[in-house]
N, CA, C, O and the ligand as a Tripos MOL2 file, in Angstrom:
@<TRIPOS>MOLECULE
protein
  269   267    68     0     0
PROTEIN
NO_CHARGES

@<TRIPOS>ATOM
      1 N         107.2440   49.5210  -28.9220 N.3       1 MET1
      2 CA        106.0560   48.8000  -28.5030 C.3       1 MET1
      3 C         104.8480   49.7330  -28.4100 C.2       1 MET1
      4 O         104.9670   50.9570  -28.3420 O.2       1 MET1
      5 N         103.7620   49.1350  -28.4110 N.am      2 ASN2
      6 CA        102.5370   49.9180  -28.3310 C.3       2 ASN2
      7 C         102.2380   50.3020  -26.8860 C.2       2 ASN2
      8 O         102.0990   49.4410  -26.0170 O.2       2 ASN2
      9 N         102.1440   51.5700  -26.6520 N.am      3 THR3
     10 CA        101.9180   52.0010  -25.2770 C.3       3 THR3
     11 C         100.4390   52.0600  -24.9240 C.2       3 THR3
     12 O         100.0560   52.1610  -23.7590 O.2       3 THR3
     13 N          99.6340   51.9940  -25.9570 N.am      4 GLU4
     14 CA         98.2020   52.0020  -25.6560 C.3       4 GLU4
     15 C          97.7780   50.6750  -25.0580 C.2       4 GLU4
     16 O          98.2710   49.6200  -25.4590 O.2       4 GLU4
     17 N          96.8940   50.7230  -24.1280 N.am      5 SER5
     18 CA         96.3550   49.4890  -23.5870 C.3       5 SER5
     19 C          94.8390   49.4960  -23.7630 C.2       5 SER5
     20 O          94.0890   50.0130  -22.9350 O.2       5 SER5
     21 N          94.4350   48.9130  -24.8500 N.am      6 PRO6
     22 CA         92.9950   48.9200  -25.1600 C.3       6 PRO6
     23 C          92.2160   47.9480  -24.2820 C.2       6 PRO6
     24 O          91.6780   46.9410  -24.7410 O.2       6 PRO6
     25 N          92.1810   48.2860  -23.0390 N.am      7 ARG7
     26 CA         91.4700   47.4200  -22.1070 C.3       7 ARG7
     27 C          89.9710   47.6460  -22.2180 C.2       7 ARG7
     28 O          89.1590   46.7300  -22.0930 O.2       7 ARG7
     29 N          89.6510   48.8800  -22.4520 N.am      8 VAL8
     30 CA         88.2380   49.2310  -22.4600 C.3       8 VAL8
     31 C          87.5940   48.7640  -23.7440 C.2       8 VAL8
     32 O          88.0790   49.0650  -24.8340 O.2       8 VAL8
     33 N          86.5400   48.0530  -23.6250 N.am      9 ARG9
     34 CA         85.8150   47.6060  -24.7940 C.3       9 ARG9
     35 C          85.0360   48.7790  -25.3680 C.2       9 ARG9
     36 O          84.5170   49.6320  -24.6470 O.2       9 ARG9
     37 N          84.9780   48.7860  -26.6630 N.am     10 GLU10
     38 CA         84.2010   49.8510  -27.2820 C.3      10 GLU10
     39 C          83.1050   49.2510  -28.1370 C.2      10 GLU10
     40 O          83.3070   48.2510  -28.8250 O.2      10 GLU10
     41 N          81.9790   49.8580  -28.0830 N.am     11 VAL11
     42 CA         80.8680   49.3930  -28.9010 C.3      11 VAL11
     43 C          80.4220   50.5490  -29.7720 C.2      11 VAL11
     44 O          80.7380   51.7090  -29.5080 O.2      11 VAL11
     45 N          79.6990   50.2190  -30.7920 N.am     12 LYS12
     46 CA         79.1900   51.2750  -31.6580 C.3      12 LYS12
     47 C          77.7900   51.6760  -31.2320 C.2      12 LYS12
     48 O          76.9280   50.8380  -30.9660 O.2      12 LYS12
     49 N          77.6000   52.9440  -31.1780 N.am     13 CYS13
     50 CA         76.2660   53.4500  -30.8730 C.3      13 CYS13
     51 C          75.3160   52.9810  -31.9760 C.2      13 CYS13
     52 O          75.5640   53.2390  -33.1530 O.2      13 CYS13
     53 N          74.2480   52.3050  -31.6120 N.am     14 PRO14
     54 CA         73.3160   51.7600  -32.6090 C.3      14 PRO14
     55 C          72.6380   52.8380  -33.4420 C.2      14 PRO14
     56 O          72.1230   52.5650  -34.5260 O.2      14 PRO14
     57 N          72.6420   54.0410  -32.9390 N.am     15 VAL15
     58 CA         71.9400   55.1040  -33.6480 C.3      15 VAL15
     59 C          72.8610   55.8220  -34.6220 C.2      15 VAL15
     60 O          72.5360   55.9490  -35.8020 O.2      15 VAL15
     61 N          74.0140   56.2950  -34.1380 N.am     16 CYS16
     62 CA         74.8570   57.1160  -35.0000 C.3      16 CYS16
     63 C          76.1710   56.4360  -35.3310 C.2      16 CYS16
     64 O          76.9210   56.9380  -36.1680 O.2      16 CYS16
     65 N          76.4730   55.3110  -34.7040 N.am     17 GLY17
     66 CA         77.6720   54.5730  -35.0510 C.3      17 GLY17
     67 C          78.9370   55.0650  -34.3830 C.2      17 GLY17
     68 O          80.0250   54.5730  -34.6830 O.2      17 GLY17
     69 N          78.8180   56.0110  -33.4950 N.am     18 ALA18
     70 CA         79.9960   56.5050  -32.7860 C.3      18 ALA18
     71 C          80.4970   55.4460  -31.8060 C.2      18 ALA18
     72 O          79.7200   54.6570  -31.2670 O.2      18 ALA18
     73 N          81.7860   55.4460  -31.5930 N.am     19 LEU19
     74 CA         82.3420   54.4880  -30.6460 C.3      19 LEU19
     75 C          82.0400   54.9210  -29.2210 C.2      19 LEU19
     76 O          82.2270   56.0780  -28.8440 O.2      19 LEU19
     77 N          81.5740   53.9700  -28.4510 N.am     20 VAL20
     78 CA         81.2340   54.2540  -27.0620 C.3      20 VAL20
     79 C          82.0450   53.3270  -26.1850 C.2      20 VAL20
     80 O          82.0550   52.1150  -26.3960 O.2      20 VAL20
     81 N          82.7170   53.8870  -25.2090 N.am     21 ARG21
     82 CA         83.4710   53.0510  -24.2790 C.3      21 ARG21
     83 C          82.5090   52.3490  -23.3450 C.2      21 ARG21
     84 O          81.6200   52.9550  -22.7460 O.2      21 ARG21
     85 N          82.7210   51.0530  -23.2430 N.am     22 TRP22
     86 CA         81.8360   50.2620  -22.3860 C.3      22 TRP22
     87 C          82.3860   50.3270  -20.9700 C.2      22 TRP22
     88 O          83.1200   49.4410  -20.5320 O.2      22 TRP22
     89 N          82.0280   51.3690  -20.2730 N.am     23 GLU23
     90 CA         82.5010   51.5430  -18.9100 C.3      23 GLU23
     91 C          81.4350   52.3090  -18.1470 C.2      23 GLU23
     92 O          80.5800   52.9640  -18.7420 O.2      23 GLU23
     93 N          81.4940   52.2210  -16.8480 N.am     24 PRO24
     94 CA         80.4510   52.8620  -16.0210 C.3      24 PRO24
     95 C          80.2790   54.3390  -16.3300 C.2      24 PRO24
     96 O          79.1870   54.8850  -16.1750 O.2      24 PRO24
     97 N          81.3310   54.9750  -16.7590 N.am     25 ALA25
     98 CA         81.2220   56.4020  -17.0430 C.3      25 ALA25
     99 C          80.3410   56.6650  -18.2540 C.2      25 ALA25
    100 O          79.7910   57.7550  -18.4090 O.2      25 ALA25
    101 N          80.2140   55.6690  -19.1000 N.am     26 SER26
    102 CA         79.3440   55.8550  -20.2670 C.3      26 SER26
    103 C          77.9360   55.4570  -19.8770 C.2      26 SER26
    104 O          77.5080   54.3230  -20.0910 O.2      26 SER26
    105 N          77.2530   56.3780  -19.3230 N.am     27 ARG27
    106 CA         75.9640   56.0300  -18.7290 C.3      27 ARG27
    107 C          74.8960   55.7240  -19.7610 C.2      27 ARG27
    108 O          73.8640   55.1360  -19.4380 O.2      27 ARG27
    109 N          75.1390   56.1170  -20.9940 N.am     28 TRP28
    110 CA         74.0940   55.8800  -21.9980 C.3      28 TRP28
    111 C          74.4010   54.6800  -22.8700 C.2      28 TRP28
    112 O          73.7000   54.4190  -23.8470 O.2      28 TRP28
    113 N          75.4500   53.9490  -22.5180 N.am     29 ARG29
    114 CA         75.7920   52.8120  -23.3620 C.3      29 ARG29
    115 C          74.6100   51.8680  -23.5110 C.2      29 ARG29
    116 O          73.8270   51.7570  -22.5670 O.2      29 ARG29
    117 N          74.4360   51.2030  -24.5960 N.am     30 PRO30
    118 CA         75.3590   51.2230  -25.7420 C.3      30 PRO30
    119 C          75.2440   52.4680  -26.6090 C.2      30 PRO30
    120 O          75.8490   52.5300  -27.6790 O.2      30 PRO30
    121 N          74.4950   53.4410  -26.1750 N.am     31 PHE31
    122 CA         74.3790   54.6560  -26.9770 C.3      31 PHE31
    123 C          75.4560   55.6330  -26.5540 C.2      31 PHE31
    124 O          75.9910   55.5460  -25.4480 O.2      31 PHE31
    125 N          75.7720   56.5700  -27.4460 N.am     32 CYS32
    126 CA         76.8590   57.4900  -27.1570 C.3      32 CYS32
    127 C          76.3730   58.6440  -26.3070 C.2      32 CYS32
    128 O          77.1680   59.3270  -25.6610 O.2      32 CYS32
    129 N          75.0850   58.8600  -26.3060 N.am     33 SER33
    130 CA         74.5880   60.0060  -25.5650 C.3      33 SER33
    131 C          73.1090   59.8210  -25.2710 C.2      33 SER33
    132 O          72.4450   58.9410  -25.8190 O.2      33 SER33
    133 N          72.6270   60.6640  -24.4060 N.am     34 GLU34
    134 CA         71.2030   60.5960  -24.0800 C.3      34 GLU34
    135 C          70.3690   60.8320  -25.3170 C.2      34 GLU34
    136 O          69.3110   60.2300  -25.5030 O.2      34 GLU34
    137 N          70.8640   61.7180  -26.1580 N.am     35 ARG35
    138 CA         70.0950   62.0360  -27.3710 C.3      35 ARG35
    139 C          69.8830   60.8110  -28.2320 C.2      35 ARG35
    140 O          68.7760   60.5530  -28.7050 O.2      35 ARG35
    141 N          70.9580   60.0540  -28.4340 N.am     36 CYS36
    142 CA         70.8290   58.8620  -29.2740 C.3      36 CYS36
    143 C          69.9140   57.8390  -28.6090 C.2      36 CYS36
    144 O          69.1360   57.1570  -29.2760 O.2      36 CYS36
    145 N          70.0170   57.7460  -27.3240 N.am     37 ARG37
    146 CA         69.1780   56.7830  -26.6220 C.3      37 ARG37
    147 C          67.7110   57.1650  -26.7950 C.2      37 ARG37
    148 O          66.8650   56.3210  -27.0900 O.2      37 ARG37
    149 N          67.4380   58.4080  -26.6130 N.am     38 THR38
    150 CA         66.0630   58.8660  -26.7560 C.3      38 THR38
    151 C          65.5600   58.6280  -28.1630 C.2      38 THR38
    152 O          64.4210   58.2120  -28.3760 O.2      38 THR38
    153 N          66.4310   58.8990  -29.1170 N.am     39 GLN39
    154 CA         66.0260   58.6920  -30.5090 C.3      39 GLN39
    155 C          65.6420   57.2520  -30.7600 C.2      39 GLN39
    156 O          64.6310   56.9600  -31.3990 O.2      39 GLN39
    157 N          66.4700   56.3540  -30.2430 N.am     40 ASP40
    158 CA         66.2090   54.9440  -30.4790 C.3      40 ASP40
    159 C          64.9110   54.5220  -29.8140 C.2      40 ASP40
    160 O          64.0770   53.8550  -30.4260 O.2      40 ASP40
    161 N          64.7490   54.9060  -28.5850 N.am     41 LEU41
    162 CA         63.5170   54.5500  -27.8910 C.3      41 LEU41
    163 C          62.3230   55.1760  -28.5870 C.2      41 LEU41
    164 O          61.2510   54.5760  -28.6660 O.2      41 LEU41
    165 N          62.5160   56.3760  -29.0860 N.am     42 GLY42
    166 CA         61.4230   57.0430  -29.7860 C.3      42 GLY42
    167 C          61.0060   56.2660  -31.0110 C.2      42 GLY42
    168 O          59.8140   56.0810  -31.2580 O.2      42 GLY42
    169 N          61.9740   55.8110  -31.7810 N.am     43 ALA43
    170 CA         61.6700   55.0540  -32.9850 C.3      43 ALA43
    171 C          60.9110   53.7880  -32.6190 C.2      43 ALA43
    172 O          59.9370   53.3970  -33.2610 O.2      43 ALA43
    173 N          61.3940   53.1850  -31.5830 N.am     44 TRP44
    174 CA         60.7540   51.9710  -31.0960 C.3      44 TRP44
    175 C          59.3090   52.2190  -30.7480 C.2      44 TRP44
    176 O          58.4050   51.5310  -31.2220 O.2      44 TRP44
    177 N          59.1100   53.2130  -29.9120 N.am     45 ALA45
    178 CA         57.7680   53.4890  -29.4140 C.3      45 ALA45
    179 C          56.8280   53.8020  -30.5600 C.2      45 ALA45
    180 O          55.7100   53.2900  -30.6090 O.2      45 ALA45
    181 N          57.2730   54.6350  -31.4780 N.am     46 SER46
    182 CA         56.3560   55.0340  -32.5390 C.3      46 SER46
    183 C          56.0090   53.8300  -33.4010 C.2      46 SER46
    184 O          54.9490   53.7900  -34.0260 O.2      46 SER46
    185 N          56.9130   52.8410  -33.4320 N.am     47 GLU47
    186 CA         56.5950   51.6670  -34.2290 C.3      47 GLU47
    187 C          55.5690   50.7900  -33.5260 C.2      47 GLU47
    188 O          54.6350   50.2810  -34.1460 O.2      47 GLU47
    189 N          55.7570   50.6210  -32.2180 N.am     48 SER48
    190 CA         54.8380   49.7160  -31.5310 C.3      48 SER48
    191 C          53.5050   50.3750  -31.2390 C.2      48 SER48
    192 O          52.5140   49.7050  -30.9460 O.2      48 SER48
    193 N          53.4940   51.6960  -31.3240 N.am     49 TYR49
    194 CA         52.2240   52.3600  -31.0530 C.3      49 TYR49
    195 C          51.4220   52.5830  -32.3170 C.2      49 TYR49
    196 O          50.3010   53.0910  -32.2870 O.2      49 TYR49
    197 N          52.0250   52.1910  -33.4270 N.am     50 ARG50
    198 CA         51.2760   52.3930  -34.6660 C.3      50 ARG50
    199 C          50.1290   51.3860  -34.7220 C.2      50 ARG50
    200 O          50.3500   50.1760  -34.7700 O.2      50 ARG50
    201 N          48.9470   51.8850  -34.7140 N.am     51 ILE51
    202 CA         47.7900   51.0060  -34.6980 C.3      51 ILE51
    203 C          47.1870   50.9550  -36.0930 C.2      51 ILE51
    204 O          46.9000   51.9960  -36.6840 O.2      51 ILE51
    205 N          46.9970   49.7780  -36.6110 N.am     52 PRO52
    206 CA         46.3660   49.6650  -37.9340 C.3      52 PRO52
    207 C          44.9690   50.2370  -37.8910 C.2      52 PRO52
    208 O          44.2360   50.0640  -36.9170 O.2      52 PRO52
    209 N          44.6180   50.9090  -38.9410 N.am     53 GLU53
    210 CA         43.2880   51.5190  -38.9640 C.3      53 GLU53
    211 C          42.2240   50.4300  -38.8790 C.2      53 GLU53
    212 O          42.3340   49.3670  -39.4900 O.2      53 GLU53
    213 N          41.2330   50.7250  -38.1290 N.am     54 ALA54
    214 CA         40.1520   49.7570  -37.9740 C.3      54 ALA54
    215 C          39.5400   49.4920  -39.3420 C.2      54 ALA54
    216 O          39.2740   50.4150  -40.1130 O.2      54 ALA54
    217 N          39.3290   48.2460  -39.6180 N.am     55 GLU55
    218 CA         38.7290   47.9400  -40.9080 C.3      55 GLU55
    219 C          37.2760   48.3680  -40.9170 C.2      55 GLU55
    220 O          36.5790   48.2870  -39.9060 O.2      55 GLU55
    221 N          36.8540   48.8040  -42.0210 N.am     56 ALA56
    222 CA         35.4710   49.2660  -42.1030 C.3      56 ALA56
    223 C          34.5310   48.1030  -41.7760 C.2      56 ALA56
    224 O          34.6400   47.0040  -42.3200 O.2      56 ALA56
    225 N          33.6440   48.3860  -40.9010 N.am     57 ALA57
    226 CA         32.6870   47.3460  -40.5380 C.3      57 ALA57
    227 C          31.7560   47.0950  -41.7040 C.2      57 ALA57
    228 O          31.1230   48.0160  -42.2210 O.2      57 ALA57
    229 N          31.6770   45.8400  -42.1120 N.am     58 ASP58
    230 CA         30.7400   45.5690  -43.1920 C.3      58 ASP58
    231 C          29.8120   44.4320  -42.7780 C.2      58 ASP58
    232 O          30.0420   43.2620  -43.0840 O.2      58 ASP58
    233 N          28.7800   44.8150  -42.0860 N.am     59 GLY59
    234 CA         27.8140   43.7960  -41.6670 C.3      59 GLY59
    235 C          26.4360   44.2430  -42.1100 C.2      59 GLY59
    236 O          25.4300   43.6120  -41.7850 O.2      59 GLY59
    237 N          26.3990   45.3210  -42.8440 N.am     60 ALA60
    238 CA         25.0910   45.9010  -43.1690 C.3      60 ALA60
    239 C          24.7490   45.7280  -44.6350 C.2      60 ALA60
    240 O          23.9680   46.5040  -45.1850 O.2      60 ALA60
    241 N          25.3170   44.7320  -45.2680 N.am     61 THR61
    242 CA         25.0600   44.5840  -46.6950 C.3      61 THR61
    243 C          24.1240   43.4210  -46.9900 C.2      61 THR61
    244 O          23.5240   43.3660  -48.0640 O.2      61 THR61
    245 N          23.9950   42.5110  -46.0680 N.am     62 ASP62
    246 CA         23.1980   41.3190  -46.3270 C.3      62 ASP62
    247 C          21.7660   41.4500  -45.8400 C.2      62 ASP62
    248 O          21.0320   40.4660  -45.7430 O.2      62 ASP62
    249 N          21.3910   42.6560  -45.5440 N.am     63 ASP63
    250 CA         20.1370   42.8380  -44.8350 C.3      63 ASP63
    251 C          19.0090   43.3630  -45.7100 C.2      63 ASP63
    252 O          17.9160   43.6470  -45.2180 O.2      63 ASP63
    253 N          19.2660   43.4890  -46.9760 N.am     64 ALA64
    254 CA         18.2870   44.1700  -47.8220 C.3      64 ALA64
    255 C          17.4340   43.1890  -48.6100 C.2      64 ALA64
    256 O          17.0390   43.4880  -49.7370 O.2      64 ALA64
    257 N          17.1500   42.0550  -48.0570 N.am     65 ASP65
    258 CA         16.4620   41.0020  -48.7970 C.3      65 ASP65
    259 C          15.0610   40.7210  -48.2830 C.2      65 ASP65
    260 O          14.5070   39.6490  -48.5260 O.2      65 ASP65
    261 N          14.4840   41.6930  -47.5650 N.am     66 LEU66
    262 CA         13.2570   41.4210  -46.8340 C.3      66 LEU66
    263 C          11.9830   41.7340  -47.6020 C.2      66 LEU66
    264 O          10.9050   41.5880  -47.0250 O.2      66 LEU66
    265 N          12.0250   42.1270  -48.7840 N.am     67 ALA67
    266 CA         10.8010   42.5690  -49.4390 C.3      67 ALA67
    267 C           9.9810   41.3660  -49.8430 C.2      67 ALA67
    268 O           8.9020   41.5180  -50.4150 O.2      67 ALA67
    269 ZN         75.0530   58.0220  -30.9870 Zn       68 ZN68
@<TRIPOS>BOND
     1     1     2 1
     2     2     3 1
     3     3     4 2
     4     3     5 am
     5     5     6 1
     6     6     7 1
     7     7     8 2
     8     7     9 am
     9     9    10 1
    10    10    11 1
    11    11    12 2
    12    11    13 am
    13    13    14 1
    14    14    15 1
    15    15    16 2
    16    15    17 am
    17    17    18 1
    18    18    19 1
    19    19    20 2
    20    19    21 am
    21    21    22 1
    22    22    23 1
    23    23    24 2
    24    23    25 am
    25    25    26 1
    26    26    27 1
    27    27    28 2
    28    27    29 am
    29    29    30 1
    30    30    31 1
    31    31    32 2
    32    31    33 am
    33    33    34 1
    34    34    35 1
    35    35    36 2
    36    35    37 am
    37    37    38 1
    38    38    39 1
    39    39    40 2
    40    39    41 am
    41    41    42 1
    42    42    43 1
    43    43    44 2
    44    43    45 am
    45    45    46 1
    46    46    47 1
    47    47    48 2
    48    47    49 am
    49    49    50 1
    50    50    51 1
    51    51    52 2
    52    51    53 am
    53    53    54 1
    54    54    55 1
    55    55    56 2
    56    55    57 am
    57    57    58 1
    58    58    59 1
    59    59    60 2
    60    59    61 am
    61    61    62 1
    62    62    63 1
    63    63    64 2
    64    63    65 am
    65    65    66 1
    66    66    67 1
    67    67    68 2
    68    67    69 am
    69    69    70 1
    70    70    71 1
    71    71    72 2
    72    71    73 am
    73    73    74 1
    74    74    75 1
    75    75    76 2
    76    75    77 am
    77    77    78 1
    78    78    79 1
    79    79    80 2
    80    79    81 am
    81    81    82 1
    82    82    83 1
    83    83    84 2
    84    83    85 am
    85    85    86 1
    86    86    87 1
    87    87    88 2
    88    87    89 am
    89    89    90 1
    90    90    91 1
    91    91    92 2
    92    91    93 am
    93    93    94 1
    94    94    95 1
    95    95    96 2
    96    95    97 am
    97    97    98 1
    98    98    99 1
    99    99   100 2
   100    99   101 am
   101   101   102 1
   102   102   103 1
   103   103   104 2
   104   103   105 am
   105   105   106 1
   106   106   107 1
   107   107   108 2
   108   107   109 am
   109   109   110 1
   110   110   111 1
   111   111   112 2
   112   111   113 am
   113   113   114 1
   114   114   115 1
   115   115   116 2
   116   115   117 am
   117   117   118 1
   118   118   119 1
   119   119   120 2
   120   119   121 am
   121   121   122 1
   122   122   123 1
   123   123   124 2
   124   123   125 am
   125   125   126 1
   126   126   127 1
   127   127   128 2
   128   127   129 am
   129   129   130 1
   130   130   131 1
   131   131   132 2
   132   131   133 am
   133   133   134 1
   134   134   135 1
   135   135   136 2
   136   135   137 am
   137   137   138 1
   138   138   139 1
   139   139   140 2
   140   139   141 am
   141   141   142 1
   142   142   143 1
   143   143   144 2
   144   143   145 am
   145   145   146 1
   146   146   147 1
   147   147   148 2
   148   147   149 am
   149   149   150 1
   150   150   151 1
   151   151   152 2
   152   151   153 am
   153   153   154 1
   154   154   155 1
   155   155   156 2
   156   155   157 am
   157   157   158 1
   158   158   159 1
   159   159   160 2
   160   159   161 am
   161   161   162 1
   162   162   163 1
   163   163   164 2
   164   163   165 am
   165   165   166 1
   166   166   167 1
   167   167   168 2
   168   167   169 am
   169   169   170 1
   170   170   171 1
   171   171   172 2
   172   171   173 am
   173   173   174 1
   174   174   175 1
   175   175   176 2
   176   175   177 am
   177   177   178 1
   178   178   179 1
   179   179   180 2
   180   179   181 am
   181   181   182 1
   182   182   183 1
   183   183   184 2
   184   183   185 am
   185   185   186 1
   186   186   187 1
   187   187   188 2
   188   187   189 am
   189   189   190 1
   190   190   191 1
   191   191   192 2
   192   191   193 am
   193   193   194 1
   194   194   195 1
   195   195   196 2
   196   195   197 am
   197   197   198 1
   198   198   199 1
   199   199   200 2
   200   199   201 am
   201   201   202 1
   202   202   203 1
   203   203   204 2
   204   203   205 am
   205   205   206 1
   206   206   207 1
   207   207   208 2
   208   207   209 am
   209   209   210 1
   210   210   211 1
   211   211   212 2
   212   211   213 am
   213   213   214 1
   214   214   215 1
   215   215   216 2
   216   215   217 am
   217   217   218 1
   218   218   219 1
   219   219   220 2
   220   219   221 am
   221   221   222 1
   222   222   223 1
   223   223   224 2
   224   223   225 am
   225   225   226 1
   226   226   227 1
   227   227   228 2
   228   227   229 am
   229   229   230 1
   230   230   231 1
   231   231   232 2
   232   231   233 am
   233   233   234 1
   234   234   235 1
   235   235   236 2
   236   235   237 am
   237   237   238 1
   238   238   239 1
   239   239   240 2
   240   239   241 am
   241   241   242 1
   242   242   243 1
   243   243   244 2
   244   243   245 am
   245   245   246 1
   246   246   247 1
   247   247   248 2
   248   247   249 am
   249   249   250 1
   250   250   251 1
   251   251   252 2
   252   251   253 am
   253   253   254 1
   254   254   255 1
   255   255   256 2
   256   255   257 am
   257   257   258 1
   258   258   259 1
   259   259   260 2
   260   259   261 am
   261   261   262 1
   262   262   263 1
   263   263   264 2
   264   263   265 am
   265   265   266 1
   266   266   267 1
   267   267   268 2
@<TRIPOS>SUBSTRUCTURE
     1 MET1         2 RESIDUE 1 A MET
     2 ASN2         6 RESIDUE 1 A ASN
     3 THR3        10 RESIDUE 1 A THR
     4 GLU4        14 RESIDUE 1 A GLU
     5 SER5        18 RESIDUE 1 A SER
     6 PRO6        22 RESIDUE 1 A PRO
     7 ARG7        26 RESIDUE 1 A ARG
     8 VAL8        30 RESIDUE 1 A VAL
     9 ARG9        34 RESIDUE 1 A ARG
    10 GLU10       38 RESIDUE 1 A GLU
    11 VAL11       42 RESIDUE 1 A VAL
    12 LYS12       46 RESIDUE 1 A LYS
    13 CYS13       50 RESIDUE 1 A CYS
    14 PRO14       54 RESIDUE 1 A PRO
    15 VAL15       58 RESIDUE 1 A VAL
    16 CYS16       62 RESIDUE 1 A CYS
    17 GLY17       66 RESIDUE 1 A GLY
    18 ALA18       70 RESIDUE 1 A ALA
    19 LEU19       74 RESIDUE 1 A LEU
    20 VAL20       78 RESIDUE 1 A VAL
    21 ARG21       82 RESIDUE 1 A ARG
    22 TRP22       86 RESIDUE 1 A TRP
    23 GLU23       90 RESIDUE 1 A GLU
    24 PRO24       94 RESIDUE 1 A PRO
    25 ALA25       98 RESIDUE 1 A ALA
    26 SER26      102 RESIDUE 1 A SER
    27 ARG27      106 RESIDUE 1 A ARG
    28 TRP28      110 RESIDUE 1 A TRP
    29 ARG29      114 RESIDUE 1 A ARG
    30 PRO30      118 RESIDUE 1 A PRO
    31 PHE31      122 RESIDUE 1 A PHE
    32 CYS32      126 RESIDUE 1 A CYS
    33 SER33      130 RESIDUE 1 A SER
    34 GLU34      134 RESIDUE 1 A GLU
    35 ARG35      138 RESIDUE 1 A ARG
    36 CYS36      142 RESIDUE 1 A CYS
    37 ARG37      146 RESIDUE 1 A ARG
    38 THR38      150 RESIDUE 1 A THR
    39 GLN39      154 RESIDUE 1 A GLN
    40 ASP40      158 RESIDUE 1 A ASP
    41 LEU41      162 RESIDUE 1 A LEU
    42 GLY42      166 RESIDUE 1 A GLY
    43 ALA43      170 RESIDUE 1 A ALA
    44 TRP44      174 RESIDUE 1 A TRP
    45 ALA45      178 RESIDUE 1 A ALA
    46 SER46      182 RESIDUE 1 A SER
    47 GLU47      186 RESIDUE 1 A GLU
    48 SER48      190 RESIDUE 1 A SER
    49 TYR49      194 RESIDUE 1 A TYR
    50 ARG50      198 RESIDUE 1 A ARG
    51 ILE51      202 RESIDUE 1 A ILE
    52 PRO52      206 RESIDUE 1 A PRO
    53 GLU53      210 RESIDUE 1 A GLU
    54 ALA54      214 RESIDUE 1 A ALA
    55 GLU55      218 RESIDUE 1 A GLU
    56 ALA56      222 RESIDUE 1 A ALA
    57 ALA57      226 RESIDUE 1 A ALA
    58 ASP58      230 RESIDUE 1 A ASP
    59 GLY59      234 RESIDUE 1 A GLY
    60 ALA60      238 RESIDUE 1 A ALA
    61 THR61      242 RESIDUE 1 A THR
    62 ASP62      246 RESIDUE 1 A ASP
    63 ASP63      250 RESIDUE 1 A ASP
    64 ALA64      254 RESIDUE 1 A ALA
    65 ASP65      258 RESIDUE 1 A ASP
    66 LEU66      262 RESIDUE 1 A LEU
    67 ALA67      266 RESIDUE 1 A ALA
    68 ZN68       269 GROUP 0 **** ****
């Protein structure tokens, strides 16, 4: 018989794919480590902080008709 008792659920770290035990001891779950967690949050932040360049203001072209 199988002596292992896979009671603990395991999830995959979203960053590196390593198996992480879903238990209180895994403080970085669902990430495998603080490093992976930081990486993920970093990617997130840099995406949401990306600001589209301001479009060039073009309101000064219709004004040259005064002669
Ligand atoms: Zn990881």
